[in-house]
N, C-alpha and C positions, 0 to 999 in steps of 0.2 A: 505494500498499502504506499505511495508517496506523500512526503508530508501535506498537510491540509494546509492554506493557509484563512480559515475560517478563523473568523473571530474568537477568541477564548471567552468564554461564558461559561463560567457554574452557576448554577438554580439558584433562587435569592436564597437566602438561608432559614425560612420560614419553611422553605418548600421542602428542600432537602429534608430538614427537622420532619416531618410531619411520613415522609417517605421513610425515613430511617425509624420510628416511632412503630409502624408499620413491618417493617423488618425485626424489630427486637422490642418484643413486649412484655419479656420479663425485664427490663431495664428499669430500674426503680424512678431516675431520673433522666429523659432525656431531652438536651437542648443543643441548638447551632446558632450559635449568634453570628453576624455580622463583624461585629469588633470586639476584643477583649484584651487583660493584658496581656494574661495566660494561661490557659487553658489549665497547664497540672498545678500552675499555682491557686488558680478557683476551686479546684476540685480540692485541692489539701487542706483551704481554709472553708471549706465547705463541711469536710469531714471532720473540722473542731466545733461546728454548730451543734447545739443541744436535738435541737427539733430535723434534723439531715434527716433525707427520705431514706431509702430502703435501697441498698444495695443490691447490682451494681449500677453504674453512673457511668454515661457518656456525655462529653460536651466536645463540642467543636468551634470553629471560628473561621471563617474568610480571612481574618486580619488581625493577627499579636501586637501589638504595640510595645509587651515586654518580653517576647518570648525568651527562652532559655535554653543552651547546649548543655552537656558538660561540662563540669568545672567551672560551672553558673556562668557559662559565656553568653555571650547575649546572643541571639539567632530571631531570627528577623525573615519574612518574604513578604515583598508587595501583593496589595489585596488580590486573591483570588489565582496566584499564583504554586500555590503548595496546598496539599490535602492536610488540613493540622486538625489532630484527636486525641483529647485525653479522655480512658476510662480508669475506675476505679473499684479495686473487687475487694473484698473482706479476700484476708489466708491465715491459715491457721497453721502457717510454714513456722518452725524453731527460727530464734533468734539468729544461729550459724546458718540458715540458709537461707536468707532474707537477700543476699547479696546476691547471688546468682539470676535471682528474678531479674536482672537488669539484660542479663544473657536470655535468661526461657524470652521475653519480651521482644527482644530481636528476632527468635529462631523463629517463632511463631507469624510475626511480621512477615516475615520473608518468605514461608511456606504459604500464606494469605497473596500476595503480589506474585507469586509463581505462578497461583492457580492461576490469573490472570492474563501474565507475559507471555500464552501464546509459544510463540517458538524460539522467544527469549530466554524464557524461563529457566533457564541452566547458567544464565550471566546475570540472575538475580541473584547476586552474595550477601554475605554478614562479614566481615570485618572486625573482629574480635574490641572491643566488647560487645558492641552493638550497631555499629554504624551498616547501614545498609547500602550495598553497589549496583551500578551494573558495569560489571567488568570492574574493572580500576578506577571509575568516575565515582564520586558519591551520588549516591541517588534520595536516602532519607536520614532520618539521624532521629535517635529513641533518649527520651530520658526518662528513669524510676526512680520514684519516691515511694516514703513508704510512711507511716503517722499513723496515729492511734484515736479513733474515736472517745470520747473524755467519758460521754453518757453510758457508754454501752461497754469500754474496757477492749473493743474490738482492735484489730490488726489490719490495716487499708494498705492493699496496695495501687498509686497509680500510674499508669504509666502511660506518655504522650510520644505522642509522630507527628513527625513533619515532611509528606513525601514531594517528594517538588514534580510538580503536573511540567512547566512549561521553563522557560525563561535560560536553559541550561549552558546555552554558549555567551549568552549575554553575561552571567555569573563566573561562568569556567575566565571568561578576559578576565572579569572584575576583580575576582580573588587569587589569577596565579595557576589554579590547578584544576582536576579535571571535576565537573559535575555532570551527573546525568536527570534525566527529569521521564517521567513517564511515555512522553509526548514522542520519544525516542524509541524507549521498548515499541510501543504498539503500532508504529509506524505513523504516527501523524492525530490530529485532538477527534473527536466526533463529530458525526455532520450535521446535527440538529441539537435544540435543547433537552429532548426527552433522551436523547443520549446520553449527556452530558449530565442530564440526572441518574441516568443509568449506569453510569461510570460509579458519579461520585460516591450514592449511595450504596452499589455494590462492594465497593473498593472500604468504604467505612465500616461496612455493616461485617463485611469478611473480619477483618481487623481485629472490631471488637470481637468477634467469638473466635476467635482461633486465640486472644489474647485470656479471655475467660475461660475455656477448654487450657488451655495450659496452668495456668493458674493451678486452676482444680488436680493436672495431675504434677505438678512439684509438689503441692502440699501435700501429696499420694508416695510418692514413691522419689523424690526431690531429684537433683538435679540431674542423676544417674539416666534417667530418663531422657532427657535431651540428647545426650551422648553421640548414638549415633544420626540424630538427625541433626547434627549441628556441622558433623563431617559432610555431610552433601553436601552443604554451601558454605564451607569456608574458606574465606578471600586467599588466607593468607599461606594455608596447607601447604609445606614445603617450601616457600617462600623463604631468599635471605630477610632477614626482619634486623632492624635496631628500636633500642626499649629507651625511648627518652624522657627525662624530666626536666621539667622547666629549661628544654634546649641543649640539655646535656645526655649525651650516648652516656647509657648504665652498663649496656650490654648489647651485642649483635650475634647472631645467629641464627640457626634455621627453624624457624617456625612448626610444632611438632602437634599440633592438634591443644583439647584442653582434655583439665584432670578431673575427677570427681566431685571437685567445690567448680568448674568453669574456672580455672586457673589459666594464660597460657601459659604450655611447655615452650623453652627454646632452647635447640638442644647445643652447645659450642664446642671451643674445644677442650672446657675442662669438664663438662658434665651437662646436666641439664640441671635448668632453671624452672619453677614456676612463679609466674609474673602476674600479681593480684590488681596492681595499676600502674599506669604509664602510658604515652604515647606510644606507637607503635606505625615505624614507618619501613615502607619495601623500593623507598629510594636509593639509591648509590649514593654512599658520603666518601669527603672525599678528605 
């Protein structure tokens, strides 16, 4: 399919919200806004309210003006240029298992996108800890946070995602690094308003349902249940990587998958290290 020159036109927030409500009837709160500060922050705040609605929740927005990425970095996109949503679920996972929910969110979202990526599904990958890529270009970012409801004591996990839908070329040029968008994967934009609605609502609903199922599985079996699934989408598998912290190279070696806690294994001349935090670069360093 050739790239379409049709104007990009996400459905109005109210229309998308109505469609998602029909697709996700078990969500106690579902809202799509034209604009908000941060969908993750909004749900984290709602989790602390005494009269919060029954879980799970979904909040999406056409525009975030205070979006955040990992390590609290600002993350913004032009209105309608990205599919931005957050979901909140109750989790009974043990405290030691909570960090791996970040990887679980990436794995589940990657699988959901692959189901709609057609012939390019195999090129939709996950770069540890949870960035989604199309080949080596960043396609989506994920932010996972946890909180407790004071009124109930329930632990809540909030999973947020920003999926680039368009503007990859301009963003790549601006930041000087490869960025991908959904129109590249699908070969163009939807042809009409109804197709836009179908695309946006299908992707958002499938991601939400994938996260919901993954949280339940993680509660029951821990991260080990996701190891084989991650191996099918591992963007770093057997690649030469550098582990960076604050711009300093800490370690260089070959990525060798994940361990049962979700740590990145890096094989080097002195053995095998399990990486918990750090930036991972696959670019050659001089």
